[in-house]
N, C-alpha and C positions, 0 to 999 in steps of 0.2 A: 401429595403436594411436596415440592422440593424443600420448602422451608421446614416442614415437619421432619423430613429426612435429615436435613442438616442439623436439626436440634437434638437428634438422638445421641445418647451418650457415646456409642461406638464411633459415630461419625465425628463428633466433637473431638474425641481423643485421637482419632486418625488424622484429622486436619491440624490439630495441635502438634502432633508428632511431625507431620510433613512440614509445617511452618518452621519448627525448630531446626529440623534437619537441613532445609534449604537455607535458612539463616546462617547456620554453621558452614554450609558449603560455600556461601558467598565469602565468609571471613577467611576460610582456609585458602580458597583459590586466589583471592586478592593478595593475601600475605605471601603465598608461594611465588606469585608472578610479579609482585611489586606493582600491582595494577591499581590505578585509581578508577573507581567506578563512576560513571557520569551521573548515576541516579541521585547523588547527593549534591550535584552542582546545578544551581538554578541560573547563575549568571552566564549569559550566552558567550561572552568573551572568555570567561574562565573555562567553559566547556570546550570552546574551539582551541584554546591553548593546551588543555589537557589532551585533546585528540592529536594535535600537532606534535606533542612531546612523546606520543606512543610509538613504539616500534611497530613494524608491520605485523609481527607475531602478536603483540599485545592488542592491536586493533582487531585482528581476526579472532582472538580469544574473547575479547569483549563482545564482539558480535555473537559468538557462540553462546556466551553466558546470557546475554540479553534475549536471544532467541529461544533459549531452553529454560534455564533456571528462572529468569525474570518473567517468563510466561507462566510457569508452574506456580511461582510465588503468589501472585494475586489470586489464583484459584485456591491455593491452600489457605492463605490468611483470610480470604473472602469467605470461604466456607466456615472457618473458625469464628470470625466476627459475626457473620450473619446468623449462623446456628446458635451462637451464644446469646445474641439479642433476643431471638425467638424463645430460647430455652429459659432464660432467666428473667425475662421481662415479656411474658406472653402477650399481655394486653397492649404493649407498646412496641412489639417486635418489628413491625414494618417501619415505624418512624425511627427507631434506634438502629435499624440495619441500613438506613439510607446512606450514611457516610461510607460504609463498606461497599454498598452497591455502586456508588459513584466512584469510589477509589479504584475499582477494578479497571474500568475502561480508561480512566485518566492514566493509571500506571502503564497499561498496555500501549496507549497512545504515546506516552513519553518514551517507551522502549522503541517504538517504531521510528520516532524522530531520531533517536540515538543511533539506531542501526543504519538509517539512511545517511546520517552524517559520518559514521565510522566507515561506511563503504565509499564515501565521497560521491554518492549518487545524487543527493538532494540536501541542501542546507536549510532545514527548518528549525535549526537550533534555537532561534529566537523564541520559539514556542515554549522552551524550557523555562523561561522567565515566568510564565504563567503556570505551566503543567507541574513543575517540580514542587513549588510551594503549595499548590492545591493538593497534590498527592500527599505531601507530608501532613497537611492539615487534616485531610480526610482519614489518613492512616492513624494518626495519633488520636483523633476523636474516636475512631472505631476501637482502637486498642484500649482506651480508657473506659469505654462502655463495656468492653469485654471483661476488663479487670474488675469493674464494679459488679458485674454479674457473677463472676467467680467468687468475689468477696461475699456477696449476698448469699450465694449457695453455701459457702463455708460457714457463715454465721448461722443460717437456718439449720444446717446439718448438725452443728455443735449444740444448738439450743434444743434439738430433738434427741440429744445424747448419742449421736452417731459419729463420734470422733474416730477417725481412722486409726 
């Protein structure tokens, strides 16, 4: 079963590492290019203004980032969040993994909306008013569940005398 595989220590550490590396890649790339990522902009008029202020190079690069890193990112954090829910809260794994399970398609849908707008192909940017806040809510919920799981694990490990 996929959830069993995702909750294995090796896979959790691999997905954690991938999540951290992709997060760092976003930061480095945006700083180097002076690029504002649309992922954090939920207001459609602000998103349109951000797109119109981009150079052609920035638009192309934003499309590349969204089509590569921003597709890998939900897979990485999704594996981490879902695997953590099942690993640290086995009896409630399904329920506690729902925010992450929902966040993945919402994030990918937001990315598709952004790529279409950046290409000038189709303006569905008004959907960001719904998709971006929903994505952030689901992501933060999943993140907090994961942190709670790792804290639970650390406390249990320390109480058993297995301090690293």
